[in-house]
Every structure is written in C-alpha cells, then in structure tokens.
C-alpha positions as CSV (number, residue, x, y, z in Angstrom):
1,M,-2.7,-5.0,75.4
2,G,-3.8,-5.5,71.8
3,F,-7.1,-5.3,70.1
4,N,-9.3,-8.3,69.3
5,V,-10.3,-8.2,65.6
6,M,-13.2,-10.5,66.2
7,T,-14.6,-8.2,68.9
8,I,-14.2,-5.2,66.6
9,L,-15.9,-6.9,63.6
10,T,-18.7,-8.7,65.4
11,G,-19.2,-6.5,68.5
12,R,-19.0,-9.7,70.6
13,N,-16.3,-11.4,72.5
14,E,-15.4,-14.8,71.2
15,H,-16.2,-16.4,74.6
16,S,-19.8,-15.1,74.4
17,M,-20.4,-16.7,70.9
18,P,-22.0,-20.2,70.4
19,H,-19.5,-23.0,70.0
20,G,-20.1,-23.9,66.3
21,S,-20.1,-20.4,64.9
22,C,-16.8,-19.4,66.4
23,R,-14.6,-21.1,63.7
24,A,-16.5,-19.6,60.7
25,T,-16.6,-16.2,62.4
26,R,-12.8,-16.3,63.0
27,A,-12.2,-17.1,59.3
28,A,-14.5,-14.3,58.2
29,A,-12.8,-12.0,60.7
30,R,-9.3,-12.9,59.4
31,I,-10.4,-12.1,55.8
32,A,-12.0,-8.8,56.8
33,A,-8.8,-7.9,58.8
34,L,-6.6,-8.6,55.8
35,L,-8.8,-6.5,53.5
36,L,-8.8,-3.7,56.1
37,L,-5.0,-3.8,56.5
38,S,-4.4,-3.9,52.8
39,A,-6.6,-0.8,52.3
40,L,-4.6,0.9,55.0
41,A,-1.2,-0.1,53.6
42,P,1.2,2.7,53.0
43,G,0.9,4.1,49.5
44,A,-2.5,2.5,48.6
45,A,-4.4,5.7,49.3
46,D,-1.5,8.0,48.5
47,A,-1.0,6.9,44.8
48,A,-0.6,9.8,42.4
49,T,-0.5,10.2,38.7
50,A,1.1,12.6,36.3
51,N,0.2,13.2,32.7
52,T,1.8,14.6,29.6
53,T,1.2,14.4,25.9
54,M,3.2,12.6,23.3
55,P,3.3,14.1,19.8
56,V,3.1,11.7,16.9
57,T,3.9,13.2,13.5
58,M,4.5,12.3,9.8
59,T,5.1,14.4,6.8
60,I,3.8,13.2,3.4
61,T,5.7,14.6,0.4
62,A,4.5,14.5,-3.2
63,G,5.6,11.2,-4.8
64,C,4.8,8.8,-7.6
65,T,5.7,5.3,-8.7
66,V,4.9,3.6,-12.0
67,T,4.8,-0.1,-13.1
68,A,4.3,-1.5,-16.6
69,T,3.1,-4.8,-18.2
70,S,4.2,-5.7,-21.6
71,V,2.4,-5.1,-24.9
72,A,2.4,-8.5,-26.6
73,F,1.3,-8.8,-30.2
74,G,1.4,-12.6,-30.2
75,S,2.6,-14.8,-33.1
76,Q,2.0,-13.9,-36.7
77,S,3.2,-15.3,-39.9
78,V,2.5,-12.6,-42.4
79,L,2.0,-8.9,-41.6
80,A,-0.6,-8.3,-44.3
81,S,-3.0,-6.6,-41.9
82,A,-2.7,-4.6,-38.7
83,T,-2.3,-6.5,-35.4
84,S,-3.1,-4.9,-32.0
85,G,-2.3,-5.6,-28.4
86,T,-2.5,-3.7,-25.1
87,G,-0.4,-3.2,-22.0
88,T,-1.0,-1.3,-18.8
89,L,0.8,1.2,-16.6
90,G,0.1,1.3,-12.9
91,V,0.5,4.8,-11.5
92,T,0.5,5.4,-7.8
93,C,0.8,9.0,-6.7
94,T,0.1,10.8,-3.4
95,N,-3.4,12.2,-3.2
96,T,-3.9,15.4,-5.2
97,T,-0.4,15.2,-6.8
98,P,-0.6,16.1,-10.6
99,Y,1.4,13.9,-12.9
100,N,2.3,13.2,-16.5
101,V,3.3,9.7,-17.8
102,G,5.3,9.5,-21.0
103,L,6.8,6.7,-23.1
104,D,10.1,7.2,-25.1
105,A,10.7,6.0,-28.6
106,G,12.2,2.8,-27.5
107,S,15.6,1.2,-28.1
108,G,15.2,0.3,-31.8
109,A,17.6,2.0,-34.2
110,G,15.9,5.0,-35.9
111,A,12.7,4.8,-33.8
112,T,10.5,7.8,-33.0
113,V,7.3,8.0,-30.9
114,A,5.4,7.9,-34.2
115,V,7.1,4.8,-35.5
116,R,8.8,2.6,-33.0
117,K,10.8,-0.4,-34.0
118,M,11.2,-4.0,-32.7
119,T,14.5,-5.6,-33.6
120,G,14.9,-9.3,-34.4
121,P,17.3,-11.7,-36.2
122,A,20.0,-10.1,-38.3
123,S,18.8,-6.6,-37.1
124,A,15.5,-7.0,-39.0
125,I,12.8,-4.7,-37.8
126,I,9.0,-4.6,-37.3
127,N,7.5,-1.1,-37.1
128,Y,4.8,-0.6,-34.5
129,G,3.1,2.2,-32.5
130,L,1.9,2.9,-29.0
131,F,-1.2,5.0,-28.5
132,Q,-3.3,6.6,-25.8
133,N,-6.6,5.5,-27.4
134,A,-8.1,2.4,-28.8
135,G,-8.6,4.1,-32.2
136,F,-4.8,4.3,-32.6
137,T,-4.9,8.1,-33.4
138,T,-3.1,9.7,-30.5
139,A,0.6,8.6,-30.2
140,F,1.9,8.0,-26.6
141,G,5.1,10.0,-26.4
142,N,7.2,11.7,-23.8
143,V,6.7,15.5,-24.3
144,V,4.8,16.7,-21.3
145,G,1.7,18.6,-22.4
146,T,1.9,17.3,-26.0
147,N,1.7,13.5,-26.1
148,T,1.9,12.3,-22.5
149,V,-1.1,11.2,-20.3
150,A,-1.9,13.6,-17.5
151,G,-3.7,12.8,-14.2
152,T,-4.0,13.5,-10.6
153,G,-3.0,11.1,-7.9
154,I,-5.6,9.5,-5.6
155,G,-3.2,7.8,-3.2
156,T,-3.7,4.3,-4.7
157,S,-2.9,2.7,-8.0
158,Q,-4.5,4.1,-11.2
159,T,-4.4,2.1,-14.4
160,I,-3.6,3.6,-17.8
161,T,-4.1,1.4,-20.9
162,V,-1.4,1.5,-23.6
163,Y,-2.8,0.5,-27.0
164,G,-0.3,-1.0,-29.4
165,Q,-0.5,-1.6,-33.1
166,V,1.7,-3.3,-35.7
167,P,0.5,-1.9,-39.0
168,A,0.5,-4.0,-42.2
169,Q,4.0,-4.1,-43.6
170,S,6.5,-6.5,-45.3
171,S,7.0,-9.6,-43.2
172,P,10.6,-9.9,-42.0
173,A,12.5,-13.2,-41.4
174,P,11.0,-15.5,-38.8
175,G,12.2,-15.1,-35.2
176,S,11.6,-13.2,-32.0
177,Y,11.3,-9.4,-32.2
178,A,11.4,-7.1,-29.2
179,D,11.9,-3.5,-28.0
180,V,12.3,-1.8,-24.7
181,V,10.4,1.4,-24.0
182,N,11.2,3.6,-21.0
183,V,8.3,4.9,-19.0
184,T,8.7,8.2,-17.2
185,I,6.4,9.8,-14.7
186,T,6.8,13.6,-14.1
187,F,5.2,15.1,-11.0
C-alpha cells in the first residue's frame, strides 16, 4: 500500500473533489511532490564545505630604466652665434629609489663632458655642450655627486630636460654631423 500525494497535499481524497478541479490539483500536486523529493534527495541537506587560505605574494626590488630623445640643433649655415636645442631623458625607478643620471663625453675624438664633439665629413668636428640648466652653466657629466642629476623614483616616468648648445665657432664643411652620448643611471 502506497501513499497518495494528492491526499497528503490537499487533505482530500481525489474522489471527493469536484470534477473540474481534479486535473489542476493533480498538476500542482506533482510539482509539489517533485520539489519535496528533490529537497529530500541524498546529499542536498548533507552538503559540506571546507576553507583554506591561498597566499599571493610579490617582491619588488629596486630598479630603474632610462630612455632618451635626441638633441637636434637643426640646420645652420654659419656658426657665427650660439645655437641651442633640447632633448629629454625619461627615468622610471621604483618608488623611493634614489638615482643619479649621467651622460658620458660622447664618441667624438678628444671629447670631454665640458666640450663634446660631433663628427662629420672628412672627420671635421663641431664642438657642443650638454647642460643641466637652460642657462648653459652646469655641464651634464657622468661623475656621481659632481655633474650628474640626482632624484628619487616615484614608480612612474620622470622627465629630465637636457639642454644643448653649439657655441659660436668656425664653420666646418657642409654635411651631417653627429655624436652618440651614453646615458647611465646609477641606483
């Protein structure tokens, strides 16, 4: 002998119900029975959980990178007066990291940080200087604590302007003149 879901849910025997409501009541009873059985299914009420923690770590070490744009003096015919130009250095260091940026004398023969040399046709030269200030009074060199630019990293790029000047001098032969200056960052 089984149980009658309709009798359990409605409290009435299906034979004692009016004829039209029997079909709707049976559908409702079936849905209710399915919901009841799914709630009583093994494991539904017995579900368990367990927890733990997952460490996530990273170590930041002091570091710096540097980029440079060129210092271009443009086109000139005679070097009877001083010509200036600027370039920039982009310094990115980890936050709170102290740094020093320096520029060497360049690749021109006989160049110093006080008098750098661009070389052109037939090894002709144009003297020029690179400076830390717009007044062209503080040479930009590579001796830490003497002629480098010091700063402290902020975690994003910082811009340092390099001021260049070609002083008045004898004009060499026409042509392209160039130099390569190495940028060093010490941190």
